[in-house]
N, C-alpha and C positions, 0 to 999 in steps of 0.2 A: 366051489372053485376048483378047477382042474389044474393039473401040473403045468400046462402052458401058461395059464393066467398067473400062477404063482411065480414062474420064471420071469415073466414080463414085469410083474410088480417089483420083484427083487432088483431087476436092472434099473427100473425107474428110480428106486430108492438110492442106488449106488451113484447115479448120475455120472456114468462113465462118459468121458468126453469122446466124441466120435469125430473122425476126420471129415471135414466138409470141403470138397474140392471146388465149390463155388463161392466160398467165403471171400470177402473182399480184403479182410485182414487175416494174415496167416500167423498163428501163434508159434512160439519156438518148438513146441512138441510136434508140429506138422511141417516144419521147415524142411526136414530131410526128405520127406515125401515129395515135396514141391521141387526142390533144386537138386536132389540126389547127391548131396555132400554130407559128410560127417559133421557133427557139431564143432569139433575142434577145427576142422578145415574152414568152416564158416567164421569162427572166431578169429583165426589167423588172417583170413581175407579182410574181415572188418577192420582189424588193427592196421593192416597195410593200406586201407582206404580203397580196396578193390571189390567191395561188396556193399550193397545198399544198407544204409543204417536203419535200424528199427525205429518205430514210433514209440514214444513213451505213452502208454494207454492210461496208466495210473501208477501209484506207488508200487514198485515191485512187479509190474506187468508191462511187457513190450509185445510188439507185433510188427510184421512187415506188410506193406501194401502189396497185394497180389500183382498189380500192374508194374510196380518197381521190380519185383522178382522176375516177371516175365520179360520185361525189357532187358534186364541183366543177362538172362539166359539167352535171349535172342542175340545180344551183342557178343556173348562168348561163342555162340555157334557161328556167327558171321566172321569173327576173327579166327576161328578154328582152334579154339582151346578145348 
């Protein structure tokens, strides 16, 4: 086994989550990459009812529909915010 094989094996064991730009559900860890806002800003907008609400995927797990986020971004661009 060479060094490259060892590195790949170690990465597979760690199961590091990788950002997937094509995923239909966006997890909280990737939200900033999609909408370009800090987590606290998203939290404030959600409280004010100005941001799409997440889906409850399971106990302790949420995510946003990519289509909802893209529609929200399009609306913000249209309004000029």
